[in-house]
C-alpha positions as CSV (number, residue, x, y, z in Angstrom):
1,X,-10.2,12.0,-4.3
2,X,-7.9,12.3,-1.3
3,X,-4.3,12.3,-2.0
4,X,-1.5,10.8,0.3
5,X,2.0,11.4,-0.6
6,X,5.5,10.5,0.4
7,X,8.9,10.8,-0.6
8,X,9.3,8.0,-2.9
9,X,5.1,7.1,-3.6
10,X,2.4,9.2,-3.8
11,X,-1.1,6.7,-3.4
12,X,-4.5,8.2,-5.0
13,X,-6.7,6.4,-3.1
14,X,-10.3,7.1,-5.4
15,X,-13.7,7.4,-4.2
16,X,-14.9,3.6,-3.7
17,X,-17.6,3.2,-6.3
18,X,-18.9,0.0,-6.5
19,X,-19.2,-1.9,-9.4
20,X,-22.9,-1.8,-9.8
21,X,-23.9,0.6,-12.4
22,X,-27.7,1.0,-11.0
23,X,-28.3,3.6,-8.3
24,X,-27.7,1.9,-4.9
25,X,-31.0,1.8,-2.5
26,X,-32.3,3.8,0.2
27,X,-29.9,2.8,3.1
28,X,-27.3,1.5,1.1
29,X,-23.2,2.7,1.7
30,X,-20.5,2.0,-0.4
31,X,-17.2,0.1,1.0
32,X,-14.4,2.2,2.8
33,X,-10.7,2.3,3.1
34,X,-9.6,3.4,6.7
35,X,-6.7,5.6,5.4
36,X,-5.1,6.1,8.1
37,X,-5.0,2.4,8.7
38,X,-2.5,2.3,5.2
39,X,1.4,1.4,5.8
40,X,3.0,3.8,3.3
41,X,3.8,1.3,0.3
42,X,7.5,0.1,-0.1
43,X,8.7,1.2,-3.2
44,X,10.4,-2.0,-4.7
45,X,14.4,-1.5,-4.7
46,X,14.7,-2.6,-8.2
47,X,11.8,-0.6,-9.5
48,X,13.5,2.8,-8.0
49,X,16.6,1.8,-9.2
50,X,15.1,1.7,-12.8
51,X,13.2,5.0,-12.4
52,X,10.2,3.1,-13.0
53,X,7.0,5.4,-11.9
54,X,3.5,4.4,-13.3
55,X,-0.1,4.1,-11.5
56,X,-1.6,0.9,-11.0
57,X,-5.4,0.7,-10.8
58,X,-6.8,-1.7,-8.3
59,X,-10.4,-3.3,-7.8
60,X,-10.7,-4.6,-4.5
61,X,-13.5,-6.9,-2.7
62,X,-14.8,-5.9,0.7
63,X,-16.4,-8.6,2.3
64,X,-19.6,-8.2,4.9
65,X,-17.5,-8.5,7.7
66,X,-15.2,-5.6,6.4
67,X,-12.0,-7.7,5.6
68,X,-10.0,-7.9,2.0
69,X,-11.9,-10.8,0.3
70,X,-9.9,-10.2,-3.1
71,X,-8.3,-7.4,-4.9
72,X,-6.9,-7.5,-8.8
73,X,-5.1,-5.3,-11.4
74,X,-7.5,-3.2,-13.3
75,X,-4.7,-1.2,-15.0
76,X,-1.2,-2.4,-14.8
77,X,1.6,0.3,-13.9
78,X,3.4,-1.8,-16.6
79,X,5.7,-2.9,-14.3
80,X,5.4,-6.0,-12.7
81,X,7.1,-4.8,-9.2
82,X,4.9,-1.7,-8.5
83,X,1.8,-3.3,-9.7
84,X,3.0,-6.5,-6.7
85,X,3.5,-3.6,-4.4
86,X,0.4,-2.0,-4.4
87,X,-1.3,-5.5,-3.7
88,X,0.7,-5.8,-1.1
89,X,0.4,-2.4,0.0
90,X,-3.5,-2.7,-0.2
91,X,-3.5,-5.6,2.2
92,X,-2.0,-4.1,4.9
93,X,-5.5,-1.7,4.8
94,X,-8.6,-1.8,7.0
95,X,-12.2,-1.8,5.7
96,X,-15.2,-0.9,6.3
97,X,-18.1,-3.1,4.5
98,X,-20.9,-1.4,2.2
99,X,-24.1,-1.6,3.7
100,X,-27.3,-2.1,1.8
101,X,-30.9,-1.9,3.7
102,X,-28.8,-1.1,6.7
103,X,-27.3,-4.4,6.6
104,X,-23.5,-4.8,5.8
105,X,-22.8,-6.5,1.9
106,X,-19.5,-7.5,0.0
107,X,-18.8,-4.8,-2.4
108,X,-16.4,-4.1,-5.3
109,X,-14.4,-0.8,-5.0
110,X,-11.5,0.6,-6.8
111,X,-8.3,2.3,-5.6
112,X,-4.7,4.0,-7.6
113,X,-1.7,3.5,-6.3
114,X,0.5,6.3,-7.9
115,X,4.2,5.4,-8.2
116,X,6.6,8.3,-8.7
117,X,9.9,9.3,-7.9
């Protein structure tokens, strides 16, 4: 697991794992998030003022073209503003597609955004 921290939020980028339960065939890779491309998420002012913290677990779909195709909250932080800020931050990242048998394919992966003051 790779951990990035800021003074207001920490983002734990979990190892990108595909949604399949079976072993990947030879020549397959998982989707990748380019951590250097991800802008620091903005801690929502109302959440900071209320001292809300928590972890948002997002699942995201990277298309064969390497673009973010979809994302959804798997586990909420318990605070909608933090969940929404995690979604917005994920949209600012760049991705690399998964591959199967040497060809790009769409695939789901996961990321955790850890909000702490």
